[in-house]
N, CA, C and O atoms as a printed pandas DataFrame, in Angstrom:
     atom_number atom_name residue_name chain_id  residue_number  x_coord  y_coord  z_coord
0              1         N          MET        A               1  -19.837   -1.921    0.311
1              2        CA          MET        A               1  -18.775   -2.476   -0.504
2              3         C          MET        A               1  -19.360   -3.551   -1.412
3              4         O          MET        A               1  -19.786   -3.174   -2.503
4              5         N          ARG        A               2  -19.428   -4.747   -1.121
5              6        CA          ARG        A               2  -20.074   -5.854   -1.805
6              7         C          ARG        A               2  -20.200   -5.748   -3.317
7              8         O          ARG        A               2  -21.141   -6.288   -3.899
8              9         N          SER        A               3  -19.286   -5.076   -3.943
9             10        CA          SER        A               3  -19.357   -4.899   -5.386
10            11         C          SER        A               3  -18.537   -5.937   -6.147
11            12         O          SER        A               3  -18.634   -6.027   -7.371
12            13         N          GLY        A               4  -17.730   -6.720   -5.432
13            14        CA          GLY        A               4  -16.851   -7.666   -6.088
14            15         C          GLY        A               4  -15.616   -6.995   -6.676
15            16         O          GLY        A               4  -14.858   -7.619   -7.419
16            17         N          ALA        A               5  -15.420   -5.747   -6.349
17            18        CA          ALA        A               5  -14.318   -4.978   -6.915
18            19         C          ALA        A               5  -12.986   -5.453   -6.362
19            20         O          ALA        A               5  -12.897   -5.920   -5.227
20            21         N          THR        A               6  -11.967   -5.329   -7.172
21            22        CA          THR        A               6  -10.610   -5.653   -6.716
22            23         C          THR        A               6   -9.730   -4.417   -6.822
23            24         O          THR        A               6   -8.557   -4.511   -7.185
24            25         N          ASN        A               7  -10.299   -3.259   -6.503
25            26        CA          ASN        A               7   -9.499   -2.044   -6.572
26            27         C          ASN        A               7   -8.548   -1.967   -5.381
27            28         O          ASN        A               7   -8.680   -2.728   -4.422
28            29         N          SER        A               8   -7.607   -1.061   -5.446
29            30        CA          SER        A               8   -6.566   -0.988   -4.420
30            31         C          SER        A               8   -7.144   -0.631   -3.049
31            32         O          SER        A               8   -6.584   -1.026   -2.026
32            33         N          ARG        A               9   -8.232    0.094   -3.013
33            34        CA          ARG        A               9   -8.861    0.411   -1.718
34            35         C          ARG        A               9   -9.394   -0.854   -1.069
35            36         O          ARG        A               9   -9.213   -1.065    0.130
36            37         N          THR        A              10  -10.045   -1.691   -1.850
37            38        CA          THR        A              10  -10.559   -2.960   -1.334
38            39         C          THR        A              10   -9.407   -3.827   -0.836
39            40         O          THR        A              10   -9.501   -4.439    0.228
40            41         N          VAL        A              11   -8.327   -3.880   -1.601
41            42        CA          VAL        A              11   -7.154   -4.657   -1.209
42            43         C          VAL        A              11   -6.589   -4.118    0.097
43            44         O          VAL        A              11   -6.281   -4.894    1.001
44            45         N          SER        A              12   -6.450   -2.814    0.210
45            46        CA          SER        A              12   -5.904   -2.207    1.426
46            47         C          SER        A              12   -6.767   -2.508    2.637
47            48         O          SER        A              12   -6.251   -2.841    3.704
48            49         N          LEU        A              13   -8.077   -2.393    2.479
49            50        CA          LEU        A              13   -8.988   -2.686    3.589
50            51         C          LEU        A              13   -8.920   -4.159    3.984
51            52         O          LEU        A              13   -8.925   -4.490    5.169
52            53         N          ALA        A              14   -8.858   -5.034    2.994
53            54        CA          ALA        A              14   -8.758   -6.466    3.286
54            55         C          ALA        A              14   -7.454   -6.779    4.018
55            56         O          ALA        A              14   -7.443   -7.571    4.960
56            57         N          ARG        A              15   -6.371   -6.167    3.589
57            58        CA          ARG        A              15   -5.070   -6.365    4.250
58            59         C          ARG        A              15   -5.115   -5.902    5.691
59            60         O          ARG        A              15   -4.427   -6.454    6.550
60            61         N          ALA        A              16   -5.932   -4.877    5.960
61            62        CA          ALA        A              16   -6.046   -4.325    7.310
62            63         C          ALA        A              16   -6.999   -5.127    8.194
63            64         O          ALA        A              16   -7.176   -4.802    9.368
64            65         N          GLY        A              17   -7.615   -6.178    7.634
65            66        CA          GLY        A              17   -8.472   -7.034    8.442
66            67         C          GLY        A              17   -9.961   -6.816    8.288
67            68         O          GLY        A              17  -10.747   -7.393    9.039
68            69         N          ASN        A              18  -10.368   -5.994    7.331
69            70        CA          ASN        A              18  -11.788   -5.764    7.102
70            71         C          ASN        A              18  -12.397   -6.991    6.414
71            72         O          ASN        A              18  -12.069   -7.296    5.268
72            73         N          GLY        A              19  -13.283   -7.686    7.124
73            74        CA          GLY        A              19  -13.876   -8.918    6.622
74            75         C          GLY        A              19  -14.722   -8.726    5.376
75            76         O          GLY        A              19  -14.685   -9.551    4.463
76            77         N          ASP        A              20  -15.490   -7.633    5.333
77            78        CA          ASP        A              20  -16.309   -7.360    4.143
78            79         C          ASP        A              20  -15.437   -7.133    2.920
79            80         O          ASP        A              20  -15.741   -7.615    1.829
80            81         N          ALA        A              21  -14.354   -6.397    3.112
81            82        CA          ALA        A              21  -13.439   -6.139    1.994
82            83         C          ALA        A              21  -12.776   -7.436    1.536
83            84         O          ALA        A              21  -12.599   -7.651    0.337
84            85         N          LEU        A              22  -12.415   -8.285    2.467
85            86        CA          LEU        A              22  -11.808   -9.567    2.099
86            87         C          LEU        A              22  -12.795  -10.421    1.310
87            88         O          LEU        A              22  -12.429  -11.050    0.317
88            89         N          GLU        A              23  -14.035  -10.436    1.755
89            90        CA          GLU        A              23  -15.071  -11.178    1.032
90            91         C          GLU        A              23  -15.244  -10.639   -0.385
91            92         O          GLU        A              23  -15.347  -11.408   -1.341
92            93         N          ASP        A              24  -15.273   -9.318   -0.513
93            94        CA          ASP        A              24  -15.373   -8.692   -1.840
94            95         C          ASP        A              24  -14.160   -9.026   -2.707
95            96         O          ASP        A              24  -14.289   -9.302   -3.900
96            97         N          LEU        A              25  -12.998   -8.997   -2.094
97            98        CA          LEU        A              25  -11.770   -9.265   -2.823
98            99         C          LEU        A              25  -11.763  -10.700   -3.365
99           100         O          LEU        A              25  -11.432  -10.934   -4.527
100          101         N          VAL        A              26  -12.127  -11.633   -2.522
101          102        CA          VAL        A              26  -12.179  -13.035   -2.945
102          103         C          VAL        A              26  -13.215  -13.208   -4.055
103          104         O          VAL        A              26  -12.930  -13.828   -5.079
104          105         N          ALA        A              27  -14.403  -12.667   -3.857
105          106        CA          ALA        A              27  -15.460  -12.794   -4.867
106          107         C          ALA        A              27  -15.045  -12.156   -6.188
107          108         O          ALA        A              27  -15.323  -12.701   -7.256
108          109         N          GLY        A              28  -14.393  -11.025   -6.121
109          110        CA          GLY        A              28  -13.955  -10.344   -7.327
110          111         C          GLY        A              28  -12.786  -11.031   -8.011
111          112         O          GLY        A              28  -12.541  -10.813   -9.197
112          113         N          SER        A              29  -12.064  -11.859   -7.268
113          114        CA          SER        A              29  -10.892  -12.560   -7.807
114          115         C          SER        A              29  -11.255  -13.872   -8.490
115          116         O          SER        A              29  -10.535  -14.324   -9.380
116          117         N          LEU        A              30  -12.336  -14.472   -8.094
117          118        CA          LEU        A              30  -12.683  -15.800   -8.598
118          119         C          LEU        A              30  -12.811  -15.893  -10.116
119          120         O          LEU        A              30  -12.316  -16.860  -10.694
120          121         N          PRO        A              31  -13.448  -14.940  -10.786
121          122        CA          PRO        A              31  -13.545  -15.076  -12.247
122          123         C          PRO        A              31  -12.179  -15.165  -12.943
123          124         O          PRO        A              31  -12.002  -15.978  -13.851
124          125         N          LEU        A              32  -11.227  -14.348  -12.530
125          126        CA          LEU        A              32   -9.900  -14.391  -13.140
126          127         C          LEU        A              32   -9.206  -15.719  -12.850
127          128         O          LEU        A              32   -8.627  -16.334  -13.746
128          129         N          VAL        A              33   -9.268  -16.150  -11.609
129          130        CA          VAL        A              33   -8.602  -17.400  -11.231
130          131         C          VAL        A              33   -9.240  -18.582  -11.960
131          132         O          VAL        A              33   -8.533  -19.437  -12.493
132          133         N          TYR        A              34  -10.568  -18.634  -11.984
133          134        CA          TYR        A              34  -11.241  -19.720  -12.707
134          135         C          TYR        A              34  -10.896  -19.689  -14.194
135          136         O          TYR        A              34  -10.729  -20.741  -14.813
136          137         N          ASN        A              35  -10.790  -18.514  -14.760
137          138        CA          ASN        A              35  -10.450  -18.387  -16.178
138          139         C          ASN        A              35   -9.055  -18.954  -16.455
139          140         O          ASN        A              35   -8.877  -19.745  -17.380
140          141         N          ILE        A              36   -8.082  -18.554  -15.664
141          142        CA          ILE        A              36   -6.708  -19.019  -15.860
142          143         C          ILE        A              36   -6.620  -20.529  -15.658
143          144         O          ILE        A              36   -6.079  -21.244  -16.501
144          145         N          VAL        A              37   -7.150  -21.006  -14.545
145          146        CA          VAL        A              37   -7.046  -22.430  -14.224
146          147         C          VAL        A              37   -7.868  -23.265  -15.200
147          148         O          VAL        A              37   -7.407  -24.312  -15.656
148          149         N          GLY        A              38   -9.060  -22.821  -15.521
149          150        CA          GLY        A              38   -9.912  -23.567  -16.446
150          151         C          GLY        A              38   -9.287  -23.715  -17.816
151          152         O          GLY        A              38   -9.369  -24.780  -18.428
152          153         N          ARG        A              39   -8.663  -22.655  -18.301
153          154        CA          ARG        A              39   -7.993  -22.730  -19.603
154          155         C          ARG        A              39   -6.756  -23.628  -19.549
155          156         O          ARG        A              39   -6.500  -24.398  -20.474
156          157         N          ALA        A              40   -6.006  -23.523  -18.475
157          158        CA          ALA        A              40   -4.788  -24.323  -18.356
158          159         C          ALA        A              40   -5.106  -25.813  -18.231
159          160         O          ALA        A              40   -4.380  -26.654  -18.760
160          161         N          LEU        A              41   -6.182  -26.129  -17.538
161          162        CA          LEU        A              41   -6.520  -27.538  -17.300
162          163         C          LEU        A              41   -7.636  -28.042  -18.201
163          164         O          LEU        A              41   -8.080  -29.183  -18.066
164          165         N          GLU        A              42   -8.089  -27.200  -19.115
165          166        CA          GLU        A              42   -9.164  -27.564  -20.040
166          167         C          GLU        A              42  -10.354  -28.169  -19.302
167          168         O          GLU        A              42  -10.861  -29.228  -19.672
168          169         N          ASP        A              43  -10.787  -27.475  -18.252
169          170        CA          ASP        A              43  -11.953  -27.865  -17.451
170          171         C          ASP        A              43  -11.808  -29.236  -16.796
171          172         O          ASP        A              43  -12.796  -29.944  -16.601
172          173         N          HIS        A              44  -10.589  -29.603  -16.462
173          174        CA          HIS        A              44  -10.311  -30.858  -15.750
174          175         C          HIS        A              44  -11.003  -30.836  -14.385
175          176         O          HIS        A              44  -11.349  -29.772  -13.874
176          177         N          ALA        A              45  -11.196  -31.999  -13.814
177          178        CA          ALA        A              45  -11.869  -32.114  -12.516
178          179         C          ALA        A              45  -11.114  -31.410  -11.387
179          180         O          ALA        A              45  -11.707  -31.105  -10.352
180          181         N          ASP        A              46   -9.826  -31.150  -11.566
181          182        CA          ASP        A              46   -9.025  -30.510  -10.516
182          183         C          ASP        A              46   -9.176  -28.991  -10.460
183          184         O          ASP        A              46   -8.588  -28.353   -9.586
184          185         N          VAL        A              47   -9.936  -28.406  -11.355
185          186        CA          VAL        A              47  -10.040  -26.945  -11.418
186          187         C          VAL        A              47  -10.473  -26.370  -10.076
187          188         O          VAL        A              47   -9.824  -25.459   -9.561
188          189         N          ASP        A              48  -11.548  -26.880   -9.504
189          190        CA          ASP        A              48  -12.042  -26.333   -8.238
190          191         C          ASP        A              48  -11.016  -26.465   -7.117
191          192         O          ASP        A              48  -10.873  -25.563   -6.291
192          193         N          ASP        A              49  -10.301  -27.591   -7.088
193          194        CA          ASP        A              49   -9.287  -27.788   -6.049
194          195         C          ASP        A              49   -8.156  -26.773   -6.178
195          196         O          ASP        A              49   -7.692  -26.216   -5.183
196          197         N          ILE        A              50   -7.722  -26.542   -7.401
197          198        CA          ILE        A              50   -6.639  -25.578   -7.624
198          199         C          ILE        A              50   -7.109  -24.165   -7.269
199          200         O          ILE        A              50   -6.385  -23.417   -6.613
200          201         N          VAL        A              51   -8.307  -23.805   -7.695
201          202        CA          VAL        A              51   -8.843  -22.474   -7.378
202          203         C          VAL        A              51   -8.922  -22.295   -5.874
203          204         O          VAL        A              51   -8.559  -21.240   -5.354
204          205         N          GLN        A              52   -9.389  -23.306   -5.175
205          206        CA          GLN        A              52   -9.482  -23.221   -3.718
206          207         C          GLN        A              52   -8.102  -23.005   -3.094
207          208         O          GLN        A              52   -7.950  -22.175   -2.198
208          209         N          GLU        A              53   -7.118  -23.734   -3.555
209          210        CA          GLU        A              53   -5.767  -23.589   -3.017
210          211         C          GLU        A              53   -5.204  -22.195   -3.320
211          212         O          GLU        A              53   -4.537  -21.597   -2.476
212          213         N          VAL        A              54   -5.468  -21.688   -4.511
213          214        CA          VAL        A              54   -5.024  -20.335   -4.862
214          215         C          VAL        A              54   -5.635  -19.320   -3.894
215          216         O          VAL        A              54   -4.932  -18.459   -3.365
216          217         N          MET        A              55   -6.926  -19.425   -3.670
217          218        CA          MET        A              55   -7.593  -18.438   -2.817
218          219         C          MET        A              55   -7.129  -18.547   -1.368
219          220         O          MET        A              55   -7.036  -17.538   -0.669
220          221         N          LEU        A              56   -6.838  -19.758   -0.915
221          222        CA          LEU        A              56   -6.278  -19.907    0.435
222          223         C          LEU        A              56   -4.923  -19.220    0.536
223          224         O          LEU        A              56   -4.634  -18.554    1.529
224          225         N          ARG        A              57   -4.101  -19.380   -0.482
225          226        CA          ARG        A              57   -2.790  -18.716   -0.488
226          227         C          ARG        A              57   -2.941  -17.199   -0.520
227          228         O          ARG        A              57   -2.201  -16.481    0.153
228          229         N          VAL        A              58   -3.890  -16.721   -1.293
229          230        CA          VAL        A              58   -4.134  -15.280   -1.365
230          231         C          VAL        A              58   -4.507  -14.742    0.014
231          232         O          VAL        A              58   -3.943  -13.748    0.472
232          233         N          VAL        A              59   -5.451  -15.397    0.667
233          234        CA          VAL        A              59   -5.898  -14.926    1.984
234          235         C          VAL        A              59   -4.753  -14.987    2.994
235          236         O          VAL        A              59   -4.555  -14.055    3.773
236          237         N          ARG        A              60   -4.007  -16.077    2.978
237          238        CA          ARG        A              60   -2.897  -16.227    3.936
238          239         C          ARG        A              60   -1.784  -15.218    3.720
239          240         O          ARG        A              60   -1.194  -14.722    4.680
240          241         N          HIS        A              61   -1.497  -14.914    2.465
241          242        CA          HIS        A              61   -0.332  -14.084    2.155
242          243         C          HIS        A              61   -0.673  -12.642    1.785
243          244         O          HIS        A              61    0.218  -11.865    1.443
244          245         N          LEU        A              62   -1.935  -12.284    1.850
245          246        CA          LEU        A              62   -2.334  -10.914    1.498
246          247         C          LEU        A              62   -1.573   -9.857    2.297
247          248         O          LEU        A              62   -1.196   -8.834    1.726
248          249         N          PRO        A              63   -1.334  -10.062    3.589
249          250        CA          PRO        A              63   -0.567   -9.046    4.329
250          251         C          PRO        A              63    0.844   -8.821    3.783
251          252         O          PRO        A              63    1.449   -7.783    4.050
252          253         N          GLU        A              64    1.371   -9.775    3.025
253          254        CA          GLU        A              64    2.715   -9.641    2.469
254          255         C          GLU        A              64    2.748   -8.822    1.173
255          256         O          GLU        A              64    3.819   -8.414    0.724
256          257         N          LEU        A              65    1.592   -8.586    0.582
257          258        CA          LEU        A              65    1.523   -7.804   -0.658
258          259         C          LEU        A              65    1.860   -6.358   -0.334
259          260         O          LEU        A              65    1.141   -5.699    0.416
260          261         N          ARG        A              66    2.950   -5.870   -0.898
261          262        CA          ARG        A              66    3.415   -4.520   -0.574
262          263         C          ARG        A              66    2.624   -3.427   -1.267
263          264         O          ARG        A              66    2.362   -2.377   -0.682
264          265         N          ASP        A              67    2.243   -3.672   -2.516
265          266        CA          ASP        A              67    1.592   -2.647   -3.322
266          267         C          ASP        A              67    0.184   -3.102   -3.709
267          268         O          ASP        A              67    0.037   -3.960   -4.579
268          269         N          PRO        A              68   -0.840   -2.547   -3.086
269          270        CA          PRO        A              68   -2.214   -2.954   -3.400
270          271         C          PRO        A              68   -2.589   -2.789   -4.878
271          272         O          PRO        A              68   -3.484   -3.477   -5.368
272          273         N          THR        A              69   -1.915   -1.886   -5.585
273          274        CA          THR        A              69   -2.232   -1.712   -7.009
274          275         C          THR        A              69   -1.713   -2.870   -7.851
275          276         O          THR        A              69   -2.106   -3.022   -9.007
276          277         N          ALA        A              70   -0.830   -3.688   -7.277
277          278        CA          ALA        A              70   -0.273   -4.837   -7.989
278          279         C          ALA        A              70   -1.050   -6.122   -7.714
279          280         O          ALA        A              70   -0.603   -7.209   -8.079
280          281         N          TYR        A              71   -2.206   -6.000   -7.074
281          282        CA          TYR        A              71   -2.962   -7.187   -6.655
282          283         C          TYR        A              71   -3.271   -8.133   -7.809
283          284         O          TYR        A              71   -3.045   -9.338   -7.698
284          285         N          ARG        A              72   -3.775   -7.611   -8.896
285          286        CA          ARG        A              72   -4.199   -8.473  -10.004
286          287         C          ARG        A              72   -3.034   -9.294  -10.570
287          288         O          ARG        A              72   -3.189  -10.488  -10.824
288          289         N          SER        A              73   -1.893   -8.676  -10.766
289          290        CA          SER        A              73   -0.741   -9.425  -11.276
290          291         C          SER        A              73   -0.220  -10.396  -10.222
291          292         O          SER        A              73    0.232  -11.490  -10.561
292          293         N          TRP        A              74   -0.276  -10.015   -8.963
293          294        CA          TRP        A              74    0.118  -10.893   -7.860
294          295         C          TRP        A              74   -0.793  -12.118   -7.822
295          296         O          TRP        A              74   -0.325  -13.242   -7.646
296          297         N          LEU        A              75   -2.082  -11.896   -7.987
297          298        CA          LEU        A              75   -3.067  -12.980   -8.020
298          299         C          LEU        A              75   -2.782  -13.930   -9.187
299          300         O          LEU        A              75   -2.786  -15.149   -9.010
300          301         N          ALA        A              76   -2.541  -13.387  -10.353
301          302        CA          ALA        A              76   -2.232  -14.213  -11.523
302          303         C          ALA        A              76   -0.951  -15.000  -11.296
303          304         O          ALA        A              76   -0.869  -16.167  -11.680
304          305         N          SER        A              77    0.033  -14.394  -10.688
305          306        CA          SER        A              77    1.303  -15.070  -10.413
306          307         C          SER        A              77    1.105  -16.248   -9.459
307          308         O          SER        A              77    1.666  -17.323   -9.675
308          309         N          ILE        A              78    0.324  -16.053   -8.424
309          310        CA          ILE        A              78    0.027  -17.139   -7.481
310          311         C          ILE        A              78   -0.699  -18.267   -8.205
311          312         O          ILE        A              78   -0.409  -19.441   -7.978
312          313         N          THR        A              79   -1.633  -17.915   -9.068
313          314        CA          THR        A              79   -2.400  -18.913   -9.810
314          315         C          THR        A              79   -1.494  -19.736  -10.710
315          316         O          THR        A              79   -1.585  -20.964  -10.728
316          317         N          ILE        A              80   -0.631  -19.080  -11.445
317          318        CA          ILE        A              80    0.290  -19.778  -12.346
318          319         C          ILE        A              80    1.264  -20.642  -11.549
319          320         O          ILE        A              80    1.576  -21.761  -11.955
320          321         N          ARG        A              81    1.739  -20.133  -10.432
321          322        CA          ARG        A              81    2.648  -20.911   -9.585
322          323         C          ARG        A              81    1.951  -22.171   -9.067
323          324         O          ARG        A              81    2.559  -23.240   -9.007
324          325         N          GLN        A              82    0.691  -22.044   -8.698
325          326        CA          GLN        A              82   -0.057  -23.197   -8.206
326          327         C          GLN        A              82   -0.232  -24.248   -9.312
327          328         O          GLN        A              82   -0.144  -25.449   -9.057
328          329         N          LEU        A              83   -0.477  -23.786  -10.526
329          330        CA          LEU        A              83   -0.586  -24.706  -11.657
330          331         C          LEU        A              83    0.746  -25.422  -11.912
331          332         O          LEU        A              83    0.767  -26.624  -12.176
332          333         N          ARG        A              84    1.838  -24.690  -11.833
333          334        CA          ARG        A              84    3.170  -25.304  -12.026
334          335         C          ARG        A              84    3.468  -26.320  -10.931
335          336         O          ARG        A              84    4.004  -27.395  -11.199
336          337         N          ASP        A              85    3.117  -25.973   -9.698
337          338        CA          ASP        A              85    3.329  -26.909   -8.586
338          339         C          ASP        A              85    2.538  -28.193   -8.809
339          340         O          ASP        A              85    3.035  -29.283   -8.527
340          341         N          ARG        A              86    1.329  -28.074   -9.305
341          342        CA          ARG        A              86    0.492  -29.246   -9.581
342          343         C          ARG        A              86    1.157  -30.126  -10.643
343          344         O          ARG        A              86    1.207  -31.348  -10.504
344          345         N          GLU        A              87    1.662  -29.497  -11.695
345          346        CA          GLU        A              87    2.306  -30.262  -12.754
346          347         C          GLU        A              87    3.574  -30.949  -12.257
347          348         O          GLU        A              87    3.854  -32.084  -12.640
348          349         N          GLN        A              88    4.336  -30.276  -11.416
349          350        CA          GLN        A              88    5.548  -30.896  -10.844
350          351         C          GLN        A              88    5.178  -32.070   -9.958
351          352         O          GLN        A              88    5.825  -33.115  -10.005
352          353         N          ASP        A              89    4.146  -31.904   -9.157
353          354        CA          ASP        A              89    3.694  -32.989   -8.293
354          355         C          ASP        A              89    3.261  -34.203   -9.112
355          356         O          ASP        A              89    3.569  -35.342   -8.762
356          357         N          ARG        A              90    2.552  -33.950  -10.196
357          358        CA          ARG        A              90    2.095  -35.054  -11.057
358          359         C          ARG        A              90    3.273  -35.724  -11.751
359          360         O          ARG        A              90    3.268  -36.943  -11.928
360          361         N          ALA        A              91    4.277  -34.955  -12.146
361          362        CA          ALA        A              91    5.444  -35.516  -12.831
362          363         C          ALA        A              91    6.283  -36.359  -11.873
363          364         O          ALA        A              91    6.897  -37.343  -12.285
364          365         N          ASN        A              92    6.311  -35.975  -10.601
365          366        CA          ASN        A              92    7.112  -36.689   -9.601
366          367         C          ASN        A              92    6.383  -37.875   -8.988
367          368         O          ASN        A              92    6.982  -38.650   -8.242
368          369         N          ALA        A              93    5.114  -38.025   -9.288
369          370        CA          ALA        A              93    4.329  -39.115   -8.683
370          371         C          ALA        A              93    4.546  -40.422   -9.393
371          372         O          ALA        A              93    3.963  -41.437   -9.012
């Protein structure tokens, strides 16, 4: 496996508990997440923290993903939600 692919087979295997597939899924997801977060925060110091939180949410909630073919949009949605949560937290502080 180890290709960094985020295809539906990799997602399905990761959801089923395959550690190698989960590692591939995370590695394959990082470029997209870093791209979204980096652009939104203009390379702010919080980028790594937000990316880490996104990936933790992905790993924790992967079993809840019903359609493995929707992984990429699901990942983007989690990333955007995390960015919005950060902005709300900063506004309320």
